[in-house]
N, C-alpha and C positions, 0 to 999 in steps of 0.2 A: 421730446420736450422742445418747444420752440424757444430760442434765445433772441428772437427778433426784438429789436429795440433796446436790448441790453448794451451798455457802453463800458468801455474801459475808462476809469477815472484815476487821476493822480491826486492822492491825499495831500493837500496843502498844509492843513493843520488839524490837530485833534485837541479838543478841550473836554475835560471831565465835567459832566453834569451831576452825576451821582455815583454811587458805588458801581452801578452797572451801566448807566447810560453815558455815551460819549457823543459830542457834537463834532462832526467832521465837515471841513470845508473842502470840497472836491471839484477839481477841474475836469469837466467832461467834454471839453472842446467847444463849449458855447461862448457867448460874449462875456459871460461872467460865471464864476464858480457857483456851485449849488451847495446848500446846507443839507446834510444827511445826519439824522440821529440814529444811532445803532446801539445794540447791547452785545455786539460780537466781542467775546472775551479776548480775542487776539488783536483787537484794535486799541492802540495806546499811542503815546508820543512817539514811540519807535516806528510807528506806521507812517509817520510823515515822510513824504518823498517816495512812498511805495505806490504801486498801482493795484487797483481793485476793480471789481465788476459791479456796476451800478444799474439798478432798474429805475429809470427816472419816472417822473409823473406822467401818467397816461399809458404806461406799459403794464401788462398783467404778469404776475408771478403766480403760476397755478391758477387758482380761482380768485385771487385777490388783484383788484385793479389799484395800482399805486396812485395815491392822491396826495396833495399838499395837506399836511395836518400838523398841529402843534403837539410836540412830544417833549416833555420835560421843559416846557417853556420856550422851545425853539421850533420854528416852522421847518419841518423836514420836507425836502423836495425829492425824495427818492429812498431807495433801500439798497444796502450792500448785500450782495448775494453770497451764499455758501455753496459748497459742492452739491448737496442734494437739490438746492434751488436751481442749479444749472443743469440738473439731470445727470450729474456725473457720479460714478461709483467711487467709493473711497473718499478720504477727506473728512474732516470733522464737521458734523452738523453744527451750525451756529457760528462757526468761524468764518470770517470774511475770506473769500478767495483772493489770493495775491497772484498777480500775473507778472511775467518777466518785463523788463524795461523795453524790450523790442516792440511792445504794443503801445501805440501812441494814444494819449488822452483823446477821448471822443471817437475812437475807432470802434467798430462793432466788436462785441465780446467774442472771444473764440468759442466755437461750438463744441470743441473737445478740450480736455484738460491740457494746457500747455506744459511741455516738459523741457528741461534744460539739456536733453540728450540729442540735440541735432534738430530741434524744431526750427532752427535758423542759425546762421553763422554768428549773429550778434549774441544770441543766447548762450552759445557754447563758450564764448569768450568772456562772459560776465564774471565779476569777482565772486558772485554767489556760487558758481560752479567750482571755482578754485577753492573757496573757503570750504565747500563740501568735501572736496578731495583732501584738503589739509586735515579736516576733522576726521575723515575716514582713516587716513594714514596715522594720525595721532591715536585713534582708537585701537588700531591694530598694534601699534607699538606698546600701548598700555596693556593690551591683552598678553603680548609676548613677555613683557616685564613681569606681569602677575604670574604667568605660568612658570617663568624661571625662578621667581621667588618661592612658589609652591614646591618646585622640585628641590630647591636648596633646603627648604625646611624639612622636606621628607628625607633628604640625604642626611641632614643633621640629626634628625630623630633616629634614623636607622643606625648611624654611627654611635650615638649615645646609648642606644639600646644594645648594640653589639659590645660596647665598652663595658656596660654594666654587667652583661651576661658573661663576658670573658674574664673580667677581673677576679671574681671569687673563684672561678675554676682555676685560673692561673695561680692565684695565691695558694690554693689548697695543694696544688701540685708542687709548687716551689718551696713552700715553707715546711712541709713535712709534718707539721703539727696540726694540720687542718682536721685530721681525723680525731684528734684529742679534743679539739674545740667542739666538734659535733657531739662527742660522747659526753662532755661536760654539760652541754646544753640539754641533752637527753636526760642526764642524771638529775639535773635541777628540776625537771618537770615532775 
C-alpha cells in the first residue's frame, strides 16, 4: 500500500463536536494548520501535542480521494489514518496512529510502523519509553506481591486446617475421657 502524500501532523488542539466527532487543528508543516474532523475514539484533549498521520486533501486512501468537505459543521481538510489505513498489521482499526516525537510535522509518514526500540536515538530516550519501562516494572511488582499474598493465604489455610484436624486428636489422647464422649454421643442417637 502506498503512503505517498501522507504527512506527519502535530495536533494543536481538539474540540468535541458531538459524542463521536472531534475537530482537530493539525500542523502539517504548511503555512497554516489544517482542520481535520475525525471519529477516532483515541483522539481527545489528551491528544493535543501528539503526532499523528494525516492524509491531506488530494491524497487517496485506498479507493477514496480525500477532498474538503463539511463534517459536523466544520470543513475538514484531511483524514487521520489508522494502522489498517497505513497497510500495517496490528493496531486498532479506527484509532488514529500516533507517531514518536522524532518525526517532524510535515515530514512524510513512515512507511512502516515506528517503534521505540531503536528506531532512532531520540526515540529511545523519550519519556514514553521510560514510562513504559516503569509501568512494566510496577506490573511485575504487583504480580509478585499478588503471588506472595496467595502463598500466604494458602499457608494460613493449611495451618488452620492442620490445627483443626490436630486439636480433636490431641484432646482425645490427652484427656482420656475422649472415648466416653464418643460413647455418649452414640448412645444418644
